[in-house]
RORO-730111 format. One line per 10 residues: number of its first residue (from 0); their letters; for each residue x, y, z of N, C-alpha, C. Coordinates in nm, 3 decimals, decimal comma. Each point is the difference from the previous one (the first is absolute). Layout:
<pts>
NUM> a> X Y Z X Y Z X Y Z | ...
</pts>
This chain:
<pts>
0> msdlsapils> 1,904 -0,936 -2,684 0,073 -0,151 0,000 0,118 0,084 -0,040 | 0,134 0,020 -0,010 0,096 0,033 -0,127 -0,017 -0,119 -0,084 | 0,089 0,028 -0,166 0,007 -0,107 -0,112 0,125 -0,100 0,090 | 0,070 0,022 0,124 0,089 -0,094 -0,012 -0,057 -0,159 0,091 | -0,158 0,034 0,028 -0,054 -0,081 0,111 -0,075 -0,137 -0,120 | 0,038 -0,083 0,064 -0,116 -0,109 -0,087 -0,164 0,010 -0,010 | -0,031 -0,039 -0,080 -0,142 0,032 -0,024 -0,099 -0,105 0,119 | -0,054 0,000 0,049 -0,111 -0,066 0,089 -0,071 -0,012 -0,095 | -0,042 -0,160 -0,058 -0,138 -0,003 -0,062 -0,112 -0,078 0,054 | -0,099 -0,027 -0,038 -0,108 -0,059 -0,036 0,033 -0,130 0,026
10> rkelvkrvad> -0,095 -0,129 0,035 0,074 -0,098 -0,029 -0,043 0,009 -0,112 | -0,071 -0,001 -0,131 -0,083 0,003 -0,085 0,140 0,072 -0,167 | 0,042 0,132 0,076 0,112 0,061 -0,053 0,146 -0,066 0,047 | 0,009 -0,042 0,080 0,127 -0,115 0,056 0,053 -0,149 -0,122 | -0,182 -0,049 -0,013 0,030 -0,136 -0,094 0,036 0,042 -0,107 | -0,059 0,104 -0,079 0,040 0,046 -0,122 0,162 0,048 0,001 | 0,005 0,076 0,108 0,143 0,035 -0,005 0,118 -0,118 0,006 | -0,046 -0,141 0,073 0,092 -0,080 0,035 -0,007 -0,103 -0,139 | -0,081 -0,010 -0,081 -0,053 -0,087 -0,139 0,117 0,104 -0,091 | -0,007 0,148 0,014 0,082 0,046 -0,094 0,182 -0,036 0,067
20> areqgstivl> 0,006 0,009 0,107 0,170 -0,030 0,053 0,015 -0,140 -0,074 | -0,086 -0,038 0,021 -0,003 -0,172 -0,016 0,103 -0,052 -0,116 | -0,116 0,107 -0,122 0,006 -0,070 -0,115 0,151 0,106 -0,098 | 0,073 0,023 0,117 0,134 0,118 -0,023 0,078 -0,108 0,058 | -0,048 -0,088 0,039 0,117 -0,132 0,114 0,033 0,061 0,107 | -0,088 0,089 0,058 0,043 0,030 0,134 -0,019 -0,097 0,104 | 0,106 -0,030 0,113 -0,069 -0,067 0,105 -0,062 0,076 0,092 | -0,131 -0,074 0,052 -0,096 0,068 0,083 0,024 -0,087 0,154 | 0,071 0,118 0,093 0,001 0,007 0,124 -0,116 0,032 0,095 | -0,049 -0,048 0,050 -0,117 0,044 0,135 0,060 -0,003 0,122
30> angcfdllhv> -0,012 0,115 0,135 -0,001 0,020 0,092 -0,100 0,067 0,049 | -0,015 -0,075 0,154 -0,154 0,068 0,028 0,027 0,018 0,199 | -0,075 0,128 0,022 -0,019 0,072 0,128 -0,068 0,074 0,078 | -0,027 0,061 0,094 -0,093 0,073 0,062 0,116 0,140 -0,025 | 0,090 0,015 0,026 0,149 0,066 0,030 -0,089 0,122 0,072 | -0,080 0,029 0,102 -0,069 0,083 0,085 0,160 0,052 0,056 | 0,078 0,019 0,054 0,062 0,048 0,024 0,163 -0,016 -0,055 | 0,034 0,048 -0,109 0,098 -0,026 -0,104 0,130 0,006 0,103 | 0,111 -0,106 -0,021 0,113 -0,017 0,066 0,093 -0,029 -0,068 | 0,120 -0,017 0,072 0,093 -0,106 -0,088 -0,005 -0,128 -0,037
40> ghirylagak> -0,079 -0,077 0,056 -0,032 -0,105 -0,012 -0,053 0,001 -0,137 | -0,138 0,029 -0,010 -0,035 0,018 -0,126 0,025 0,050 -0,125 | 0,131 0,107 0,012 0,105 0,020 -0,122 0,088 -0,093 -0,014 | 0,018 -0,067 0,004 0,142 -0,133 0,021 -0,098 -0,077 -0,067 | -0,134 -0,044 0,066 -0,085 -0,104 -0,024 -0,010 0,006 -0,162 | -0,054 0,163 -0,048 -0,025 0,028 -0,155 0,082 -0,010 -0,064 | 0,152 0,013 0,051 0,141 0,041 -0,076 -0,034 -0,159 -0,045 | 0,065 -0,072 0,116 -0,007 -0,181 -0,016 -0,101 0,023 -0,130 | -0,097 0,035 -0,007 -0,144 -0,055 -0,088 0,067 0,060 -0,182 | 0,051 0,088 0,010 0,032 0,091 -0,084 0,115 -0,110 -0,093
50> elggvlivai> 0,096 -0,047 0,076 0,147 -0,051 -0,032 -0,072 -0,140 -0,048 | -0,109 -0,074 -0,014 -0,058 -0,096 -0,054 0,009 0,034 -0,131 | 0,007 0,137 -0,050 -0,054 0,042 -0,128 -0,096 0,042 -0,070 | -0,040 0,045 -0,119 -0,112 0,019 -0,050 -0,082 0,117 0,025 | -0,087 0,003 0,049 -0,161 0,043 -0,011 -0,037 -0,004 0,175 | 0,047 0,126 0,080 -0,049 -0,041 0,169 -0,113 0,095 0,015 | -0,136 -0,066 0,039 -0,097 0,000 0,009 -0,028 0,000 0,156 | -0,059 0,060 0,080 0,009 0,031 0,100 -0,162 -0,009 0,089 | -0,065 -0,106 0,039 -0,162 0,021 0,013 0,015 0,017 0,195 | -0,092 0,136 -0,005 -0,044 0,041 0,125 -0,108 -0,044 0,095
60> nsdqqahalk> -0,015 -0,045 0,071 -0,144 -0,003 0,091 -0,073 0,098 0,055 | -0,123 0,022 -0,073 -0,091 0,093 0,017 0,005 -0,005 0,114 | -0,043 0,162 0,031 -0,053 -0,001 0,173 -0,073 -0,108 0,077 | -0,105 -0,035 -0,094 -0,099 -0,123 0,075 0,094 -0,113 0,035 | 0,105 -0,027 -0,125 0,100 -0,136 0,090 0,059 0,033 0,079 | 0,083 0,106 -0,004 0,077 0,045 0,089 -0,046 -0,007 0,129 | -0,097 0,060 0,016 -0,068 0,028 0,141 -0,054 -0,171 0,032 | -0,014 -0,132 -0,078 -0,016 -0,033 0,065 0,139 -0,162 -0,002 | 0,090 0,087 -0,054 0,045 -0,072 0,057 0,112 0,014 0,056 | 0,003 0,167 0,046 0,134 0,079 0,135 -0,102 0,051 0,096
70> gegrpfmpen> -0,125 -0,017 0,004 -0,071 0,016 0,084 -0,076 0,152 0,049 | -0,040 -0,007 0,099 -0,108 0,159 0,042 0,147 0,094 -0,003 | -0,031 0,110 -0,057 0,070 0,144 -0,015 0,097 -0,046 -0,104 | -0,040 -0,056 -0,078 0,104 0,000 -0,081 -0,062 -0,056 -0,141 | 0,001 0,060 -0,178 0,173 0,039 -0,002 -0,005 0,178 0,054 | 0,110 0,007 0,001 0,007 0,123 0,092 0,019 0,092 -0,148 | -0,001 -0,024 -0,123 0,069 0,104 -0,143 -0,147 -0,078 -0,095 | -0,061 0,091 -0,029 -0,113 -0,071 -0,164 0,059 -0,042 -0,075 | -0,051 -0,113 -0,058 0,024 -0,063 -0,090 0,080 0,067 -0,093 | -0,051 0,150 -0,051 0,074 0,043 -0,116 0,102 0,093 0,034
80> eraeliaalk> 0,061 0,011 0,126 0,077 0,077 0,029 0,111 -0,088 0,019 | 0,018 -0,156 0,047 0,048 -0,082 0,000 0,002 -0,020 -0,120 | -0,060 -0,074 -0,143 0,002 0,014 -0,096 0,138 0,125 -0,091 | -0,053 0,122 0,029 0,090 0,090 -0,032 0,173 -0,017 0,027 | -0,019 -0,053 0,108 0,189 0,018 0,095 0,055 -0,140 -0,019 | -0,074 -0,102 -0,078 0,066 -0,092 -0,076 0,022 0,002 -0,121 | -0,056 0,058 -0,064 -0,035 0,063 -0,186 0,146 0,131 0,058 | 0,026 0,008 0,099 0,068 0,107 -0,069 0,147 -0,047 0,054 | 0,034 -0,164 0,043 0,128 -0,078 -0,013 0,058 -0,015 -0,111 | 0,152 0,008 -0,039 0,063 -0,017 -0,141 -0,055 -0,147 -0,028
90> svdivtifde> -0,015 -0,137 0,118 0,004 -0,128 -0,065 -0,127 -0,046 -0,032 | -0,127 0,108 0,031 -0,118 -0,063 -0,070 -0,040 0,097 -0,117 | -0,055 -0,122 -0,073 -0,051 0,050 -0,152 -0,138 0,023 -0,008 | -0,102 -0,066 0,076 -0,119 -0,009 0,012 -0,054 -0,021 0,135 | -0,097 0,085 0,034 -0,074 -0,037 0,126 -0,160 -0,021 -0,023 | -0,049 -0,062 0,080 -0,195 -0,025 0,022 0,035 -0,002 0,094 | -0,143 -0,014 0,046 -0,109 0,007 0,127 -0,072 -0,124 -0,070 | 0,001 -0,088 0,111 -0,099 -0,131 0,019 -0,070 -0,003 0,107 | -0,084 -0,016 0,026 -0,140 -0,002 0,073 -0,056 -0,112 0,086 | 0,062 -0,136 -0,094 -0,081 -0,137 0,063 0,189 -0,033 0,147
100> ptveqlirdi> -0,092 -0,151 0,030 0,054 -0,025 0,097 0,193 -0,043 -0,004 | -0,004 -0,047 -0,129 0,140 -0,043 -0,026 0,049 0,061 -0,135 | 0,132 -0,040 -0,045 0,002 0,052 -0,166 -0,049 -0,105 -0,120 | -0,039 -0,108 0,080 -0,019 -0,141 -0,074 -0,083 0,043 -0,179 | -0,084 0,085 0,036 -0,144 0,038 -0,099 0,114 0,120 -0,098 | 0,109 0,056 0,030 0,086 0,072 -0,035 0,071 -0,085 -0,124 | 0,102 -0,096 0,073 0,065 -0,084 -0,040 -0,080 -0,050 -0,133 | -0,079 -0,062 0,029 -0,140 -0,077 -0,117 0,020 0,154 -0,112 | 0,001 0,106 0,041 -0,040 0,084 -0,151 0,127 0,038 -0,026 | 0,119 0,039 0,059 0,124 -0,020 -0,089 0,079 -0,070 0,006
110> rpnihakgtd> -0,015 -0,109 0,068 0,064 -0,106 -0,047 0,203 0,050 -0,006 | 0,003 0,024 0,113 0,182 0,051 0,026 0,126 -0,150 -0,039 | 0,116 0,082 -0,008 0,081 -0,143 -0,013 0,016 -0,039 0,100 | 0,054 0,100 0,088 0,028 -0,008 0,143 -0,090 0,077 0,082 | -0,028 -0,045 0,129 -0,059 0,071 0,142 0,085 0,014 0,107 | 0,093 0,099 0,008 0,048 0,049 0,077 -0,046 0,005 0,162 | 0,086 -0,099 0,088 -0,094 0,081 0,117 0,130 0,005 0,090 | -0,018 0,064 0,163 0,113 0,046 0,068 0,022 -0,112 0,069 | 0,106 0,013 0,070 0,080 -0,140 0,097 -0,076 -0,055 0,089 | -0,102 0,098 0,054 -0,082 -0,055 0,100 -0,038 -0,149 -0,048
120> yttdtvperd> -0,017 -0,034 -0,158 -0,049 -0,146 -0,052 0,135 -0,058 -0,038 | -0,074 -0,171 -0,007 0,106 -0,033 -0,106 -0,077 -0,062 -0,082 | 0,052 -0,076 -0,125 -0,068 0,002 -0,106 -0,118 -0,115 0,028 | 0,020 -0,037 0,074 -0,141 -0,125 0,098 -0,048 0,036 0,017 | -0,022 0,170 0,096 -0,083 0,057 0,075 -0,055 0,117 -0,048 | 0,029 0,043 -0,142 -0,086 0,124 -0,061 -0,122 -0,091 -0,040 | -0,105 0,067 0,036 -0,154 0,003 0,024 -0,036 -0,061 -0,154 | 0,030 0,070 -0,085 0,000 0,005 -0,142 0,054 -0,093 -0,078 | 0,079 -0,088 0,023 0,057 -0,069 -0,071 -0,015 -0,071 -0,068 | -0,073 -0,080 -0,012 -0,153 -0,103 -0,058 -0,021 0,091 -0,142
130> iirevggrva> -0,049 0,103 0,052 -0,038 0,072 -0,112 0,077 0,070 -0,112 | 0,087 0,014 0,087 0,125 0,058 -0,084 0,055 -0,102 -0,116 | 0,025 -0,100 0,065 0,028 -0,138 -0,066 -0,094 -0,066 -0,122 | -0,107 0,062 0,029 -0,155 -0,070 -0,068 0,038 0,117 -0,115 | 0,025 0,129 -0,004 0,012 0,058 -0,084 0,127 0,000 -0,103 | 0,091 -0,086 0,000 0,147 0,005 0,008 0,075 0,072 0,025 | -0,028 0,047 0,112 0,126 0,119 0,074 0,086 -0,103 0,095 | 0,105 0,082 0,105 0,045 -0,076 0,065 0,030 0,143 0,132 | 0,009 -0,045 0,111 -0,005 0,060 0,144 0,158 0,081 -0,031 | 0,014 0,074 0,063 0,165 0,044 0,048 0,008 0,049 0,151
140> ivgdpkdhss> 0,103 0,019 0,048 -0,027 0,030 0,088 0,148 0,125 0,015 | -0,048 0,092 0,068 0,068 0,097 -0,047 0,007 0,131 0,151 | 0,143 0,068 -0,013 -0,005 0,132 0,116 0,075 -0,073 0,081 | -0,036 0,078 0,129 0,126 -0,001 0,140 -0,044 -0,065 0,084 | 0,075 -0,085 0,059 -0,089 -0,039 0,166 -0,133 0,115 0,035 | -0,137 -0,134 0,052 -0,054 0,104 0,018 0,015 0,055 0,150 | 0,032 0,145 0,048 0,030 -0,010 0,093 -0,021 0,189 0,024 | -0,068 -0,028 -0,096 -0,090 0,200 -0,001 -0,135 -0,048 -0,041 | -0,119 0,079 0,090 -0,161 -0,058 -0,041 -0,029 0,145 0,056 | -0,147 0,053 -0,067 -0,046 0,125 0,049 -0,041 -0,019 0,088
150> teliekrgrg> -0,074 -0,166 0,059 -0,040 -0,013 0,136 0,099 0,029 0,094 | 0,111 -0,057 -0,051 0,084 0,014 0,133 0,043 0,179 0,007 | 0,005 0,043 -0,066 0,081 0,157 -0,038 -0,110 0,033 0,126 | -0,168 -0,001 -0,054 -0,130 0,049 0,112 0,049 -0,013 0,106 | 0,029 -0,146 0,049 -0,005 -0,059 0,142 0,138 0,089 0,083 | 0,083 0,008 -0,061 0,118 0,082 0,065 -0,080 0,118 0,001 | -0,016 0,099 -0,098 -0,027 0,117 0,024 -0,123 0,024 0,160 | -0,090 -0,108 -0,026 -0,086 0,019 0,049 0,076 -0,042 0,169 | 0,078 -0,108 0,024 0,084 -0,017 0,070 0,098 0,112 0,075 | 0,066 0,088 -0,064 0,080 0,122 0,005 -0,096 0,108 0,088
160> eqdkg> -0,120 0,034 -0,065 -0,111 0,077 0,027 -0,023 -0,007 0,102 | -0,022 -0,137 0,076 -0,051 -0,027 0,167 0,085 0,039 0,062 | 0,182 -0,050 0,002 0,116 0,005 0,024 -0,023 0,136 0,068 | -0,013 0,084 -0,093 0,021 0,177 0,045 -0,092 0,025 0,057 | -0,164 -0,044 0,037 -0,046 0,050 0,064 -0,011 -0,055 0,136
</pts>
């Protein structure tokens, strides 16, 4: 990986890096997702999260959790490759991979100031909203309208292949 990429940190390394950033007065922003097939919706979501200011941490679902969420045959790319792609984006400061079903424990561990979620949520429907408030943070909805998804891209590709046959 090049020096231009964000670091991919373990939970222990991440907690230390966040503590250092917080001591320097940085705002901590957390975004999360599977990022199985990177598309423009992901880019806009992460750019919107970065616009909130401070250090943008992106938490990526482990292969096991991505499979549990997305189903058979997923993820298409292994977690380390998904992490490397996200780390290469200019809006991203730090990447971590999490193996829990939700980011609740990660939120408790790093206590972000802001938990950024995509426009398929509202501040009232974000599953982790109570946890982020409990640690003194807030939820922000960012990105463009949810009209891009890896699942839809896969389904369109499948329909296209059938149409050709």
